[in-house]
Structure formats: structure tokens, C-alpha cells
C-alpha positions in Angstrom: -142.2 149.6 84.7 -141.4 151.8 81.7 -140.0 149.1 79.2 -142.6 146.4 80.2 -145.6 148.5 81.6 -145.7 146.3 84.5 -144.7 147.6 88.1 -143.0 145.0 90.3 -144.1 144.3 93.9 -144.1 141.8 96.8 -147.3 140.0 95.8 -146.0 138.8 92.6 -143.0 137.2 94.1 -144.8 136.1 97.3 -147.5 134.3 94.7 -144.6 132.6 92.8 -142.9 131.4 96.0 -146.4 130.2 97.4 -147.2 128.5 94.2 -143.8 126.3 94.4 -144.6 125.6 98.2 -147.8 124.7 97.3 -146.5 122.4 94.6 -144.4 120.7 96.8 -146.7 120.3 99.9 -150.0 119.4 98.1 -152.1 119.2 101.3 -151.7 122.9 101.7 -153.7 123.1 98.1 -156.2 120.6 98.8 -159.4 120.6 100.4 -162.1 118.2 102.2 -165.2 117.3 100.1 -167.4 116.9 103.0 -170.3 115.7 100.8 -168.0 112.8 99.1 -166.1 112.4 102.4 -162.8 112.5 100.7 -159.4 114.8 100.2 -159.4 116.5 97.0 -155.8 117.4 95.7 -155.4 119.9 93.2 -152.5 120.0 90.4 -153.1 123.7 89.7 -152.7 127.0 91.8 -155.6 129.4 91.7 -154.5 132.2 93.8 -156.7 134.5 95.5 -155.1 138.1 96.1 -156.4 140.6 98.2 -157.0 144.0 96.7 -158.7 147.1 97.5 -162.2 148.5 96.2 -164.2 151.3 96.7 -166.7 148.8 98.6 -163.7 147.5 100.9 -161.4 144.3 100.1 -162.0 142.0 97.5 -160.1 138.7 96.7 -159.7 138.0 92.9 -158.3 134.8 91.7 -155.2 134.6 89.8 -155.8 131.2 87.5 -153.3 128.7 86.7 -150.7 131.1 88.6 -148.1 128.2 88.7 -148.0 128.5 85.0 -147.0 132.4 84.6 -143.8 134.3 85.2 -143.5 136.9 87.9 -144.4 139.9 85.3 -147.2 137.8 84.3 -148.4 137.5 87.9 -148.2 141.4 88.5 -150.0 142.1 85.1 -152.6 139.9 86.3 -152.7 141.5 89.6 -152.5 144.8 88.2 -155.9 143.8 85.7 -157.8 142.7 88.5 -157.0 145.8 90.9 -157.9 147.9 88.2 -161.4 146.2 87.8 -161.7 146.0 91.6 -161.4 149.9 91.6 -163.7 150.2 88.8 -166.2 148.3 90.6 -166.1 145.6 87.5 -165.1 142.6 89.1 -167.8 139.7 88.8 -168.4 136.6 91.1 -166.7 134.4 88.8 -163.3 136.7 89.2 -163.6 136.0 93.1 -164.7 132.2 92.8 -162.9 128.9 93.5 -159.3 129.9 94.2 -157.5 127.1 95.7 -155.2 129.4 98.4 -155.4 132.8 99.5 -152.8 135.6 100.1 -153.4 138.5 101.9 -151.1 141.6 102.8 -152.2 143.1 106.1 -149.0 145.0 105.9 -150.0 147.4 103.5 -152.4 148.7 106.3 -149.5 148.8 109.0 -150.1 145.6 110.7 -146.9 144.3 112.0 -148.8 140.4 112.7 -152.1 139.3 112.8 -153.8 135.8 112.1 -155.6 135.7 109.0 -158.7 133.9 108.5 -160.0 131.2 106.1 -162.8 132.6 104.1 -164.3 129.5 102.0 -167.6 131.3 100.8 -166.1 131.6 97.7 -164.4 128.1 97.0 -162.9 125.4 99.8 -159.5 126.1 100.9 -157.4 124.6 103.3 -155.0 127.7 104.1 -154.1 131.4 103.9 -150.9 133.2 103.9 -150.8 136.5 105.6 -148.2 139.1 105.0 -147.2 141.6 107.2 -145.4 145.2 107.4 -141.8 145.3 106.5 -139.7 146.9 109.1 -136.0 147.2 109.9 -135.4 144.7 112.8 -131.9 143.6 114.7 -130.6 140.5 112.8 -127.9 138.4 113.6 -125.4 137.2 110.7 -123.9 134.0 110.7 -120.4 135.6 111.7 -122.4 136.9 115.0 -122.3 140.6 113.7 -126.1 142.4 114.9 -127.1 144.6 111.7 -130.4 146.1 110.6 -132.5 143.8 108.0 -135.7 144.5 106.7 -138.0 141.8 108.4 -141.4 140.8 107.3 -143.7 138.4 109.4 -145.7 135.6 107.7 -148.1 133.6 109.4 -150.4 130.8 107.8 -153.7 129.7 109.0 -154.7 126.4 107.9 -157.2 123.6 108.1 -155.5 121.3 110.6 -157.9 118.5 109.5 -155.8 118.4 106.5 -152.6 120.2 107.3 -150.5 119.3 110.2 -148.0 121.6 111.9 -145.0 120.2 110.1 -146.4 121.0 106.9 -147.6 124.3 107.3 -144.1 125.3 108.8 -142.3 123.4 106.0 -144.7 125.4 103.7 -143.6 128.7 105.3 -139.8 127.9 105.1 -140.3 127.1 101.5 -141.9 130.7 100.8 -139.5 132.4 102.9 -136.1 130.5 101.3 -137.9 131.6 98.0 -137.9 135.1 98.8 -134.5 135.3 100.8 -132.9 134.1 97.7 -134.9 135.5 94.5 -132.6 133.2 92.3 -135.2 130.6 93.5 -137.7 132.3 92.3 -136.3 132.5 89.0 -135.0 129.0 88.8 -138.0 127.1 90.3 -135.8 125.4 93.1 
């Protein structure tokens, strides 16, 4: 933080992991245009992230997150959070995200079902992050050891995303987070 002026947190890594998975599973980043009765696939990732404001949670958008580094994402989140705390976010800051990430874990949520809010633009899915807590984990050699575990939940429009795609998406996000080298190498 002292060298670069940016505090790294979980959200930057989850945004980058999600943008990778969104590009691999395009249906999760798409939406149904009811007026034209067609599916619209997007080749960019505008990620909505929940941040606290004096009036409650708001969900500003990180534009073109797929083209950012983790540090860029964290810097943008910091700027948006500051605007939120100063009640300076405009509607344009919160419109037309392609995918949402919410972190109920900061409030102690162990597991919940995030709800799609399409009032700020069409989306087909939302990722919920939850509280990280040490849990017994079985290693490949059979040993049981405590490891930090965070449950993830994905709610999605089943007209567009099926269970196979949803689980594949979640596994891709998990794999990116569990092995951060993937985040840096984009694989």
C-alpha cells in the first residue's frame, strides 16, 4: 500500500477471476433482449460491485474490468467507494454493469442467495462471496487440516445459463482464487 498507494483486498482478485470466467463462459455475461427477442453476448466485462454508502449499499460499475490489472481494479474500487462515502455517485456510475459481485461476508454472512437486480441494466448472473472461516479440509494425502474457506454462490437467469455453465463458471473462479498465479498469467 505504501509503495503503490493501493490496498489489495479480496474484491480485486474476485473481479479478475470473474472476468476470466465470464470470457470463457459467455452466457453468464450475456442478457436476453426481450424487445428484440434475442440473446446479446458482450465481449467486455463491466463489473458491478457492492460498496457501502451513508444511505446503504450501492452498486457502482468497474468499466472494462477485463482490461485491468488487479491493482487497477482495486484502485477503481477505492475511487468508487470514496465517491459512495461522499454521496457523490451518479446514476451513470451504477448503470449497465454486465455482472455483479456482492460480498455479504463483510457483514458475517456464511451463506446466502444473492438476488439479480436488473433495475440498473440487464444481467444474467450475480456472484455472492461469503465470510472466510477456518474449516476442516481434507488434503490429497488424507490429512485433515484447518484451511480458510469461503463459500461462493451464483444466482443466474436459467433461461440463459444452465447448471453446467453455472458450476463451470464457479469452478473457474475458484481455481483462479486458489492459485493466484492463474490470475497473473490469465489461465
